C-alpha positions in Angstrom: 74.4 118.6 122.0 73.3 120.4 118.8 76.4 122.6 118.9 78.7 119.6 119.1 76.7 117.8 116.4 77.2 120.9 114.1 80.9 121.2 115.1 81.6 117.5 114.2 79.6 117.8 110.9 81.6 121.0 109.9 84.9 119.3 110.8 84.2 116.4 108.7 82.7 118.3 105.8 85.2 121.2 105.9 82.7 123.7 105.0 79.9 125.4 107.2 77.8 125.5 104.0 78.1 121.8 103.2 77.5 121.0 107.0 74.3 122.9 107.1 73.1 121.2 104.0 73.7 117.9 105.7 72.1 118.9 108.8 69.1 120.5 107.3 69.6 124.0 108.8 70.7 127.3 107.6 74.3 128.3 107.2 73.7 131.1 109.7 72.4 128.6 112.2 75.4 126.3 111.7 77.8 129.3 112.1 76.0 130.4 115.4 76.2 126.7 116.7 80.0 126.8 116.1 80.7 130.3 117.4 78.6 129.3 120.5 80.6 126.4 121.2 83.9 128.4 120.6 82.7 131.1 123.2 81.8 128.3 125.7 85.1 126.6 125.4 87.3 129.7 125.3 89.2 128.9 122.2 88.8 128.8 118.4 87.9 125.4 116.7 88.5 126.6 113.0 90.7 128.8 110.9 88.3 130.6 108.5 89.3 131.7 104.8 87.8 132.1 101.5 88.3 128.5 100.9 86.2 127.2 103.7 87.3 126.3 107.2 90.3 124.3 108.7 90.3 122.9 112.2 92.8 124.3 114.6 94.9 122.1 116.7 92.5 122.1 119.6 89.6 121.6 117.1 91.2 118.5 116.0 91.7 117.3 119.5 88.0 118.0 120.2 86.7 116.2 117.1 88.7 113.2 118.2 87.3 113.3 121.8 83.6 113.8 121.0 82.9 112.6 117.4 82.5 108.9 118.4 80.1 109.9 121.5 78.0 112.1 119.1 77.7 109.3 116.5 76.8 106.8 119.2 74.1 109.1 120.6 72.6 109.7 117.2 72.7 105.8 116.6 70.7 105.4 119.8 68.2 108.2 118.9 67.8 107.3 115.2 68.4 103.7 115.0 66.9 102.2 118.0 63.2 101.6 118.2 60.6 99.8 120.3 60.4 96.9 118.1 64.2 96.1 118.5 66.0 98.5 120.8 69.3 96.6 120.6 69.8 97.1 116.9 72.8 99.3 116.0 73.9 100.4 112.5 77.3 99.0 111.3 79.3 101.7 109.6 81.6 100.7 106.8 83.9 102.9 105.0 85.8 102.4 101.7 86.4 103.8 98.2 83.2 104.5 96.3 84.2 102.6 93.2 85.2 99.3 95.0 82.2 99.2 97.4 79.8 100.1 94.4 81.0 97.3 92.2 81.8 94.6 94.7 79.8 95.2 97.8 76.7 97.1 97.1 75.1 94.4 94.8 75.3 92.0 97.7 74.5 94.4 100.5 71.3 92.4 101.4 73.6 89.5 102.5 75.5 91.7 104.9 72.3 93.0 106.3 70.9 89.7 107.0 74.2 88.5 108.4 74.1 91.0 111.3 70.3 91.8 111.3 71.2 95.5 111.5 71.3 98.5 109.1 74.3 99.0 107.1 75.7 102.6 106.6 78.3 103.0 103.9 80.5 106.0 103.7 82.8 106.7 100.9 86.1 108.6 100.9 90.0 108.5 100.7 91.6 105.8 102.8 93.6 108.2 105.3 90.3 110.2 106.0 88.4 106.8 106.5 91.1 105.5 108.8 90.9 108.6 110.8 87.2 108.2 111.3 87.7 104.5 112.3 90.3 105.8 114.9 87.8 108.3 116.4 84.9 105.6 116.3 83.0 107.4 113.6 83.2 104.2 111.5 83.4 100.4 112.6 85.3 98.8 109.6 87.2 100.3 106.7 88.2 98.7 103.3 91.4 100.7 103.0 93.6 101.1 100.0 96.6 101.9 102.2 98.1 99.9 105.1 97.1 101.6 108.2 99.8 102.9 110.4 97.9 104.2 113.5 98.0 103.0 117.0 94.9 100.9 118.0 94.1 100.1 114.3 94.5 96.3 113.2 94.2 95.3 109.4 94.4 92.2 107.3 95.2 92.3 103.5 92.3 90.9 101.5 92.9 91.8 97.9 95.4 92.8 95.4 94.1 95.5 92.9 95.6 95.0 89.4 95.9 98.1 87.3 95.6 98.2 83.5 96.1 101.0 81.0 93.0 101.0 78.9 91.3 103.0 76.1 88.6 102.4 73.5 89.3 100.1 70.5 89.7 103.2 68.2 93.1 103.6 69.9 94.3 100.1 69.0 98.1 100.2 68.1 98.5 103.7 69.2 101.7 104.7 71.2 100.5 105.3 74.8 102.6 108.4 74.8 100.4 110.0 72.2 96.9 109.1 73.7 95.2 111.9 75.7 94.9 111.2 79.4 91.9 111.1 81.7 93.2 111.1 85.2 91.8 110.9 88.8 93.6 114.2 89.7 95.7 116.7 88.0 99.1 115.4 89.1 98.3 112.0 87.6 98.8 109.8 90.8 97.5 106.6 89.4 99.1 107.1 85.8 102.3 108.0 87.3 102.4 105.1 89.6 101.8 102.9 86.6 104.6 104.5 84.6 107.1 104.2 87.1 106.0 100.5 87.7 106.0 99.4 84.2 108.2 101.8 82.3 110.6 102.6 85.1 110.2 106.4 84.8 107.7 109.2 85.4 105.2 110.0 82.7 106.5 113.0 80.6 104.8 114.9 77.8 101.3 113.1 78.3 98.4 115.2 77.3 95.9 115.7 80.1 92.3 116.1 78.7 90.1 115.6 81.8 90.3 115.2 85.5 87.4 113.1 87.1 87.8 112.2 90.9 85.8 109.0 90.5 87.0 105.9 88.7 83.7 104.9 87.4 83.4 108.4 85.7 86.8 107.9 84.2 85.7 104.5 82.7 82.6 106.2 81.3 84.6 108.8 79.4 87.3 106.4 78.3 84.4 104.1 76.8 83.6 107.1 74.6 87.1 107.1 73.1 88.1 110.5 74.6 91.5 109.1 75.7 93.3 106.5 77.9 93.5 105.9 81.7 94.9 103.5 84.3 92.0 101.7 86.0 91.6 98.7 88.3 90.9 95.4 86.5 87.7 94.8 88.5 86.1 97.8 87.1 86.9 97.1 83.3 86.8 93.3 83.2 83.4 93.1 81.7 84.4 96.0 79.1 87.6 94.1 78.1 85.6 90.9 77.7 82.9 92.7 75.6 85.6 94.4 73.5 84.3 97.8 74.4 87.8 98.6 76.0 91.3 97.3 75.1 94.6 97.4 76.9 97.2 99.6 75.4 100.1 97.8 77.1 100.7 94.2 78.3 103.3 94.1 81.0 104.6 90.8 82.4 103.6 91.9 86.0 100.8 94.2 86.4 101.1 97.1 88.9 99.2 96.0 92.1 97.9 97.8 95.2 97.0 95.8 98.3 93.7 96.4 99.9 93.2 95.9 103.6 90.3 95.4 106.0 90.8 97.5 109.2 89.1 97.7 112.5 89.9 99.0 115.9 92.2 96.6 117.9 90.8 93.1 117.8 87.2 94.0 117.4 86.9 91.7 114.4 87.4 88.7 116.9 85.7 90.1 119.8 82.6 91.8 118.1 80.4 89.1 116.5 78.7 91.5 114.1 81.9 93.0 112.8 83.4 89.5 112.6 80.4 88.5 110.3 80.8 91.7 108.3 84.5 91.1 107.7 83.9 87.5 106.7 81.5 88.6 104.0 83.7 91.5 103.0 86.6 89.2 102.4 84.5 87.0 100.2 82.9 89.7 98.1 86.0 91.7 97.5 88.0 89.5 95.1 
């Protein structure tokens, strides 16, 4: 069981070192667990290189088979107690920014609704949907439409995106303002440019990459440059005048957000149904 637990953690973390920290064991012990499991199974679970570890095809298959069971055993061991042996944590996945702004301030409502602990996990939509499929998560707020067998989803929210900067950039041509981006290939900025200006962004000067929209907002507030951010994240800043929009398109670029579960669990599982109902209300 320890070896499987270590394997699943390494698989999810993509690093033996990171997994060891999460498990509270040494890197050597984590490596020993994985190697012992590989010897027992008779095949390699990971490709190892200088950048970390990547699962082999058989490693991916094993993770899909056992991850949900490992999680269920840990839930039973850690979250069940003599006072309430039926309580099981509900695991909710989603983007850190959206859950932090819209859900976490009201998390006590969700906890009361199901009388169970809430475990939130942040990540990219595709990774979270993989974890939903292998039963590592119970429900996912997804920024992409799920296209996996066994996963059902309902649209709950349309994110609007704005091109924003500090007031010191008022009247500036967006083509001349430095860019603060989520990734170095400017994925959100690129999508905005194609949607609003009907062309890819060219000649923009990238000054910082921050893989967290809240961090981008913080830097934009200092006047360091512009970025494309969801309206829910900057609404208060725009109202207060601490941020301005550099462009006013007739139709704002949108991204639909979905609530995803396995099969019809939102209807068949009362706790998930209650969580889904609260999430629909909170994410708006």
